[in-house]
Legacy VTK file of the C-alpha trace (Angstrom):
# vtk DataFile Version 3.0
C-alpha trace
ASCII
DATASET POLYDATA
POINTS 178 float
3.843 -72.732 50.458
4.592 -69.309 51.835
3.857 -66.471 49.340
6.025 -63.590 48.322
4.836 -60.256 47.003
7.719 -58.584 45.496
5.836 -55.421 44.719
4.877 -54.507 48.340
8.581 -54.261 48.699
9.263 -51.744 46.000
5.973 -49.680 46.251
7.273 -48.658 49.180
10.610 -47.237 48.115
8.912 -45.389 45.285
8.551 -41.036 45.733
6.972 -40.015 42.297
9.815 -38.616 41.260
8.802 -39.860 37.231
5.453 -38.385 37.531
7.507 -35.384 39.054
10.069 -35.371 35.852
7.610 -36.122 33.385
4.984 -32.717 34.273
7.917 -30.931 34.231
8.571 -32.580 30.476
5.060 -31.711 29.618
5.616 -28.185 30.639
8.219 -27.485 28.779
7.031 -29.413 25.629
3.300 -27.132 25.782
5.511 -23.632 26.136
7.918 -24.764 22.901
4.215 -25.780 21.287
2.489 -22.022 22.738
6.220 -20.235 21.271
6.051 -21.844 17.674
2.288 -21.321 17.497
2.466 -17.583 18.060
5.491 -17.331 15.750
3.832 -18.869 13.311
0.481 -16.485 13.574
2.756 -13.851 13.659
4.394 -14.831 10.295
1.139 -15.461 8.639
0.299 -11.636 9.832
3.167 -10.326 8.323
2.772 -12.286 4.679
-0.539 -11.077 5.294
0.596 -7.046 5.616
2.902 -7.838 2.789
0.035 -9.124 0.565
-1.702 -5.772 1.095
0.511 -3.399 0.982
1.944 -4.782 -2.190
-1.422 -5.085 -3.184
-2.248 -1.315 -2.579
1.106 -0.472 -4.991
0.331 -1.965 -7.973
-3.445 -0.390 -7.859
-1.182 2.939 -7.752
0.811 1.962 -10.262
-1.855 1.176 -12.324
-3.583 3.921 -11.858
-0.178 6.560 -12.976
-0.057 4.255 -15.929
-4.026 5.409 -16.527
-2.943 8.691 -16.139
-0.135 8.693 -18.444
-2.961 7.885 -20.895
-4.642 10.288 -20.536
-1.605 12.661 -20.882
-0.438 10.883 -24.440
-4.117 11.696 -25.701
-3.606 14.151 -29.343
-6.466 16.674 -27.316
-6.152 16.870 -23.542
-9.692 17.628 -21.933
-9.750 20.474 -20.026
-8.233 21.188 -16.209
-11.329 23.139 -15.021
-10.987 21.048 -11.823
-13.331 18.619 -12.581
-13.086 14.677 -12.929
-9.728 14.784 -11.496
-8.163 17.225 -13.578
-7.097 20.813 -12.408
-4.696 23.151 -12.412
-1.912 24.710 -10.500
-2.612 28.464 -9.745
0.238 30.981 -9.156
-1.640 32.004 -5.785
-1.930 30.238 -2.693
-5.097 31.776 -1.725
-7.038 31.189 -5.300
-9.790 29.360 -4.194
-11.537 28.711 -7.649
-12.613 25.191 -8.370
-9.824 24.599 -11.273
-7.463 25.048 -8.281
-8.330 22.980 -5.657
-7.271 19.694 -5.992
-8.323 16.984 -2.994
-6.260 15.812 -0.978
-4.396 12.595 -0.632
-5.312 11.413 2.683
-9.051 11.979 2.501
-11.178 9.060 2.448
-13.440 10.945 0.010
-13.052 10.045 -3.603
-14.668 13.467 -4.507
-12.549 15.254 -6.976
-10.416 12.078 -8.238
-10.804 9.855 -11.058
-11.709 6.471 -10.793
-9.911 3.374 -12.148
-12.696 0.688 -12.566
-12.293 -2.855 -13.279
-9.178 -3.999 -10.532
-10.379 -7.369 -8.678
-8.811 -8.241 -5.553
-8.959 -4.409 -4.102
-10.984 -3.316 -1.106
-11.787 -0.039 -3.154
-10.789 1.038 -6.622
-7.508 3.144 -7.218
-8.615 7.220 -7.562
-5.428 9.933 -9.255
-5.919 13.143 -10.543
-3.629 15.433 -12.587
-2.683 18.864 -11.710
-0.908 20.715 -14.508
1.403 23.463 -13.965
2.005 26.241 -16.292
3.845 26.091 -19.248
6.985 26.727 -19.593
10.300 26.881 -21.930
12.391 23.479 -22.336
15.338 23.863 -20.555
17.382 21.506 -22.803
16.472 23.011 -25.981
18.361 24.524 -28.630
20.586 27.261 -27.290
21.066 28.877 -31.327
20.079 32.455 -31.902
17.530 31.793 -34.677
16.053 28.926 -32.713
12.646 29.038 -32.045
11.868 28.271 -27.758
10.367 24.707 -27.427
7.599 24.861 -25.081
6.489 22.389 -22.501
4.099 21.124 -20.259
4.602 19.928 -16.953
1.959 18.060 -14.787
1.892 16.210 -11.417
0.294 12.964 -10.927
-1.117 12.443 -7.361
-2.139 8.687 -7.324
-3.579 5.912 -4.318
-4.421 2.542 -4.191
-5.642 0.401 -1.912
-5.152 -3.448 -0.881
-7.538 -6.251 -0.059
-8.193 -4.469 3.533
-9.796 -1.416 4.177
-6.643 -0.288 6.691
-3.941 -0.207 3.156
-3.665 2.434 1.038
0.204 3.349 -0.797
-0.070 7.113 -2.814
2.468 7.160 -5.377
3.575 10.782 -7.544
4.855 11.398 -10.718
6.150 14.362 -12.836
5.245 13.827 -16.352
6.452 16.137 -18.812
4.881 16.613 -22.593
6.898 17.889 -25.458
LINES 1 179
178 0 1 2 3 4 5 6 7 8 9 10 11 12 13 14 15 16 17 18 19 20 21 22 23 24 25 26 27 28 29 30 31 32 33 34 35 36 37 38 39 40 41 42 43 44 45 46 47 48 49 50 51 52 53 54 55 56 57 58 59 60 61 62 63 64 65 66 67 68 69 70 71 72 73 74 75 76 77 78 79 80 81 82 83 84 85 86 87 88 89 90 91 92 93 94 95 96 97 98 99 100 101 102 103 104 105 106 107 108 109 110 111 112 113 114 115 116 117 118 119 120 121 122 123 124 125 126 127 128 129 130 131 132 133 134 135 136 137 138 139 140 141 142 143 144 145 146 147 148 149 150 151 152 153 154 155 156 157 158 159 160 161 162 163 164 165 166 167 168 169 170 171 172 173 174 175 176 177
């Protein structure tokens, strides 16, 4: 009996096309996988940055609310340049301490009022209040016998910090006190 080997005949006709096609297909799948990982990482960073900015904004809002509570007191503290309470002076050359409000871009907390007790922030929010010169109420009674009403105008500058040290939001509000 004669032995026939079919596998030798089929083997001589193969050229490795399946191997080349499968390697190209594997390369394409790897590239798609890497693009998906890169996209996922980018989405994660964007979500983290959005959360960080939102936290900083909420911290700054909390500081402005605290400043409003200070301004709603029956008797206001003295605006003498200490504890975050300043006066807007008439002359830019005035160098008295009550006129030198801190710079909101400065990393120093000197001159700011600090709002404590806020969690999930890298640094507690801060604010300062500036008192403008008292003015007559522009919406007051125009009758000849009416006494003019005096109003006080204040500017509040607050800054809040996010979860990371690299985020800060600064807010400025104007407050009118009758």
